Structures are given as C-alpha cells and as structure tokens.
C-alpha positions as semicolon CSV with decimal commas, in nm:
position;residue;x (nm);y (nm);z (nm)
1;M;7,610;13,480;8,579
2;E;7,455;13,560;8,916
3;I;7,354;13,250;9,112
4;D;7,118;13,250;9,409
5;P;7,166;12,909;9,580
6;T;6,821;12,931;9,737
7;K;6,669;12,914;9,389
8;L;6,855;12,598;9,286
9;S;6,732;12,244;9,339
10;N;6,952;12,006;9,538
11;P;7,080;11,832;9,219
12;E;7,159;12,169;9,058
13;L;7,338;12,290;9,369
14;L;7,537;11,967;9,395
15;K;7,643;11,995;9,031
16;L;7,759;12,355;9,085
17;L;7,966;12,266;9,392
18;Q;8,112;11,939;9,264
19;S;8,216;12,096;8,935
20;G;8,344;12,419;9,090
21;I;8,521;12,288;9,400
22;N;8,776;12,038;9,277
23;P;8,988;11,836;9,241
24;R;8,872;11,668;9,559
25;P;9,075;11,386;9,719
26;I;8,898;11,057;9,769
27;A;8,866;10,871;10,099
28;L;8,793;10,503;10,052
29;A;8,641;10,445;10,395
30;S;8,618;10,099;10,544
31;T;8,385;10,062;10,842
32;I;8,216;9,786;11,037
33;D;7,880;9,759;11,214
34;K;7,808;9,616;11,559
35;D;7,742;9,273;11,404
36;G;8,078;9,262;11,225
37;N;7,952;9,341;10,873
38;V;8,217;9,530;10,676
39;N;8,137;9,823;10,446
40;L;8,362;9,998;10,195
41;S;8,268;10,320;10,020
42;P;8,444;10,622;9,859
43;F;8,383;10,985;9,960
44;S;8,520;11,296;9,792
45;F;8,395;11,533;10,061
46;Y;8,715;11,468;10,256
47;N;9,040;11,629;10,369
48;V;9,294;11,675;10,649
49;F;9,225;11,951;10,902
50;G;9,510;11,956;11,153
51;I;9,797;11,766;11,303
52;N;9,763;11,811;11,679
53;P;9,559;11,600;11,712
54;T;9,588;11,464;11,360
55;T;9,240;11,534;11,229
56;I;9,088;11,387;10,914
57;I;8,729;11,463;10,817
58;F;8,501;11,306;10,559
59;S;8,132;11,350;10,499
60;P;7,887;11,077;10,398
61;A;7,590;11,291;10,288
62;R;7,230;11,184;10,333
63;R;7,075;11,061;10,008
64;G;6,905;11,338;9,818
65;R;6,624;11,126;9,678
66;D;6,483;10,985;10,002
67;N;6,687;11,136;10,289
68;T;6,817;10,796;10,403
69;S;7,162;10,762;10,558
70;K;7,449;10,566;10,407
71;H;7,580;10,246;10,563
72;T;7,912;10,417;10,638
73;L;7,741;10,676;10,857
74;D;7,531;10,412;11,032
75;N;7,842;10,203;11,096
76;V;8,058;10,478;11,250
77;K;7,771;10,556;11,486
78;E;7,767;10,193;11,599
79;V;8,145;10,135;11,592
80;P;8,329;10,472;11,597
81;E;8,629;10,357;11,396
82;V;8,728;10,384;11,029
83;V;9,018;10,314;10,797
84;I;9,066;10,583;10,534
85;N;9,243;10,428;10,238
86;V;9,381;10,672;9,980
87;V;9,296;10,606;9,616
88;N;9,547;10,595;9,331
89;Y;9,505;10,548;8,958
90;N;9,558;10,171;8,967
91;M;9,242;10,122;9,173
92;V;9,013;10,396;9,043
93;Q;8,778;10,165;8,851
94;Q;8,743;9,940;9,153
95;I;8,658;10,227;9,386
96;S;8,394;10,342;9,140
97;L;8,243;9,994;9,160
98;S;8,255;10,001;9,539
99;S;8,035;10,313;9,535
100;T;7,744;10,100;9,407
101;E;7,461;10,102;9,660
102;Y;7,460;9,735;9,749
103;P;7,217;9,619;10,020
104;K;7,336;9,625;10,381
105;G;7,548;9,322;10,462
106;V;7,703;9,296;10,115
107;N;8,083;9,310;10,137
108;E;8,213;9,575;9,893
109;F;8,567;9,442;9,937
110;E;8,454;9,130;9,758
111;K;8,232;9,308;9,504
112;A;8,510;9,547;9,402
113;G;8,785;9,284;9,413
114;F;8,986;9,442;9,694
115;T;9,190;9,252;9,951
116;A;9,093;9,307;10,316
117;V;9,389;9,327;10,556
118;E;9,356;9,324;10,934
119;S;9,418;9,659;11,102
120;L;9,635;9,701;11,411
121;K;9,442;9,961;11,614
122;V;9,083;9,947;11,486
123;K;8,825;9,683;11,392
124;P;8,757;9,774;11,025
125;P;9,002;9,614;10,780
126;R;9,236;9,801;10,550
127;V;9,249;9,787;10,170
128;K;9,573;9,614;10,075
129;E;9,577;9,771;9,727
130;S;9,577;10,126;9,869
131;P;9,930;10,277;9,887
132;L;9,852;10,465;10,210
133;Q;9,605;10,367;10,483
134;F;9,501;10,564;10,793
135;E;9,356;10,383;11,091
136;C;9,136;10,629;11,278
137;K;8,901;10,659;11,571
138;V;8,590;10,870;11,523
139;R;8,593;11,156;11,773
140;E;8,273;11,331;11,672
141;I;7,996;11,330;11,412
142;I;7,835;11,661;11,322
143;E;7,505;11,634;11,137
144;T;7,463;11,963;10,948
145;S;7,083;11,951;10,923
146;G;6,941;11,600;10,883
147;K;6,775;11,708;10,559
148;A;6,803;11,531;10,222
149;G;7,148;11,587;10,074
150;S;7,289;11,726;10,399
151;G;7,643;11,650;10,510
152;N;7,757;11,461;10,817
153;L;8,106;11,557;10,926
154;V;8,284;11,249;11,055
155;I;8,575;11,392;11,254
156;C;8,851;11,134;11,287
157;E;9,178;11,115;11,475
158;L;9,468;10,923;11,322
159;L;9,588;10,632;11,535
160;Y;9,817;10,447;11,295
161;A;9,924;10,462;10,930
162;H;10,054;10,212;10,674
163;A;10,247;10,322;10,364
164;D;10,390;10,146;10,061
165;E;10,762;10,226;10,058
166;N;10,751;10,261;9,678
167;I;10,560;10,590;9,701
168;Y;10,862;10,766;9,855
169;D;11,142;10,946;9,669
170;A;11,513;10,943;9,751
171;N;11,463;11,227;10,002
172;G;11,206;11,034;10,200
173;N;10,910;11,236;10,075
174;I;10,591;11,097;9,920
175;H;10,624;11,187;9,552
176;P;10,306;11,270;9,357
177;D;10,418;11,067;9,055
178;K;10,490;10,762;9,267
179;I;10,169;10,764;9,470
180;D;9,965;10,872;9,164
181;L;9,655;10,972;9,358
182;V;9,330;11,047;9,179
183;G;9,082;11,323;9,256
184;R;8,719;11,382;9,171
185;L;8,607;11,655;8,939
186;G;8,249;11,727;8,833
187;G;8,029;11,469;8,664
188;D;8,223;11,160;8,555
189;Y;8,560;11,337;8,541
190;Y;8,864;11,247;8,750
191;T;9,221;11,373;8,760
192;R;9,550;11,218;8,872
193;T;9,864;11,353;9,039
194;S;10,120;11,206;8,800
195;G;10,264;11,313;8,466
196;N;10,202;11,646;8,297
197;A;9,933;11,739;8,548
198;N;10,211;11,810;8,802
199;F;10,375;12,147;8,837
200;I;10,557;12,334;9,112
201;V;10,467;12,667;9,270
202;Q;10,746;12,798;9,488
203;K;10,630;12,892;9,837
204;P;10,671;13,261;9,925
205;I;11,024;13,333;10,038
206;S;11,092;13,353;10,412
207;T;11,160;13,725;10,381
208;L;10,911;13,960;10,216
209;G;10,866;13,955;9,839
210;I;10,842;14,301;9,684
211;G;10,486;14,236;9,564
212;V;10,326;14,294;9,226
213;D;10,248;14,654;9,327
214;S;10,622;14,729;9,334
215;L;10,669;14,640;8,967
216;P;10,673;14,922;8,712
217;E;10,339;14,992;8,540
218;S;10,468;14,872;8,204
219;I;10,521;14,529;8,361
220;R;10,206;14,523;8,574
221;F;9,984;14,606;8,278
222;S;10,169;14,393;8,025
223;K;9,958;14,245;7,744
224;V;10,191;13,943;7,738
225;L;10,256;13,853;8,102
226;T;9,986;13,666;8,294
227;G;9,880;13,699;8,655
228;N;10,089;13,391;8,732
229;D;10,393;13,556;8,571
230;L;10,342;13,869;8,779
231;G;10,304;13,661;9,094
232;I;10,642;13,501;9,030
233;L;10,806;13,836;8,963
234;G;10,651;13,987;9,276
235;N;10,801;13,712;9,490
236;V;11,161;13,838;9,452
237;E;11,324;14,022;9,741
238;A;11,448;14,314;9,529
239;L;11,456;14,437;9,170
240;P;11,787;14,418;8,980
241;D;12,006;14,717;9,060
242;K;12,139;14,973;8,814
243;K;12,469;14,791;8,767
244;D;12,286;14,471;8,671
245;L;12,093;14,661;8,405
246;I;12,407;14,828;8,267
247;D;12,573;14,487;8,239
248;A;12,264;14,342;8,068
249;M;12,271;14,616;7,806
250;K;12,615;14,499;7,699
251;N;12,443;14,198;7,546
252;P;12,359;14,285;7,180
253;M;12,039;14,079;7,188
254;Y;11,921;14,253;7,502
255;R;11,993;14,593;7,344
256;S;11,771;14,503;7,051
257;L;11,494;14,380;7,282
258;A;11,497;14,709;7,470
259;K;11,350;14,881;7,161
260;D;11,049;14,649;7,125
261;E;10,826;14,606;7,430
262;T;10,629;14,309;7,294
263;S;10,944;14,115;7,205
264;K;11,095;14,208;7,540
265;H;10,795;14,081;7,731
266;N;10,773;13,761;7,526
267;F;11,139;13,685;7,589
268;A;11,099;13,760;7,961
269;K;10,801;13,524;7,973
270;K;11,021;13,250;7,827
271;L;11,284;13,317;8,094
272;I;11,019;13,294;8,367
273;T;10,915;12,948;8,242
274;E;11,283;12,849;8,267
275;N;11,288;12,973;8,629
276;K;11,531;13,254;8,539
277;V;11,330;13,513;8,724
278;M;11,598;13,775;8,793
279;E;11,714;13,753;8,432
280;A;11,355;13,807;8,321
281;L;11,334;14,117;8,538
282;K;11,654;14,253;8,387
283;V;11,506;14,216;8,041
284;L;11,176;14,374;8,143
285;L;11,351;14,674;8,299
286;L;11,567;14,745;7,995
287;G;11,499;15,092;7,857
288;L;11,283;15,200;8,151
C-alpha cells in the first residue's frame, strides 16, 4: 500500500499512527488549576527525552471533533506543574475510566477510585496506586499548530520521584515483571511488560561485531534462519577458527549434519534460541 497522509482524514490518520507506532507507554498525568481543582488523565503520546536535565514529554492533543483543549493542557498553562504516574496492569481499568471526559471541576481521582497523595515538590497530588511517580515542573509548552487534533508538547523536568520498593529486583534494577507496566496499542488493545511478552536482546558488544555481511552467503541467504537470527550471528567478534571446526567434526552428529544444509540450519537455529551462538556458527560452517 502507498499512503499519502494529506489524503487521509484526521480519524484515519490517527488510526494509522496509533496502530503503527506502539506499544506506547502511558502517562497518568495529575494537574491542578489556579483554583485548586485537580484533574487526572492518561496520555499515550509520552516518553523520556534526556537526563540532563531529566526531560519527560507528554502531549495532550486538541480534540479532533471541535478543536477544544483538554483540561490537562489548560491546567499546566495556569499552574506549570504535573505528576506523571506510570500505569501498571493492576490499575489499567481505572485509568481507562479516568480518560472519560468529565466536566471541568470533576475529580477523576474520585471517579476512577484512585487515592490522592500529597506531593513534596509540586501542587498536584500523586496517585498512590501507581508504582512509580514523577513530580515535574513544566518548562515549556509547544503547540504544534493549534488545529483540531494537533499535539501540544508539554516539556517537563523531573524534580522528585517516588517508587514502590517491590518493583526492584535483587540487583537494584526495576524489573519489567515486577512493575508490570501496560502500553497502548491501536484501537482498544493494550499490552503489558510481564510474562511471555518479555524477551531479551543483547546490546551490541563493546568491540565491533563482524556484521551480517561477513557471514558466508549460504548463511546470509538461508531459507531457515531469520533476520533476527542473522543479527545475533553478526554480533560476534569473530567466526570460529579452523581448529574449532576440526574439533566439531569429531562429533558424529555434527558430521551427519554437515551433509544436509536444511538440517544443519535448523539445528543451528535451535542453538541460537539456547544462546549458544558460537556453537551455532560452528554447525553452520561445517562442510563450507
């Protein structure tokens, strides 16, 4: 398909972007207006953008149907402070409820059943049920156009954070299973960071990996190995040397694999899934 965004309506364009750019983390933003009215609303146009200063950005878009602004945007213009509460699976139904467009002055903490907790550095309260809360000052607001559906980048600086100690592992790191964050997909779909959805991709080694282009053609153009498999193989520092291959051929099973490329590649793929990358390369290089 070829898609010209200028020929799509705003709802069609939003559907394309929300379904194609995801999963998106969710900022449950608590704000307050100049009269002390609290507002709580979730935003999935949100992320972290730097650490010096610690910069967090979220975007409350203007409503597509009538080009009005959301209470969150109005509030941060009046009181440039916000608490960004992260959202985990245990609170996902409540945050969905908090997204309801209640009239101004209605407290979404109460409507959604959340507990408001006083912040230390800013006026808006925190959400007690959130496992990680960021108290921020608003440094700048960038309105991208002022048109219906347009974004408003609320650029925040972290002043203070609160974390549930139960989200940390034994090494002092926040573990995805323990924090169990949820992310937005397209339509009504969400995802979560725990369970089988988790997997690990090793960061490139500190020295240079050989690259996929350094693998023999029979490996690069394998009908069995995927692009992910090739990426893993290309991340090694060097191919097995001749002695390693001679030793491998002493294994009767390996000798039999050397005669059948499909079996060899299937076995190597199994070794890759077991994180035995150099052993997989030995098998793949047998008979070459």
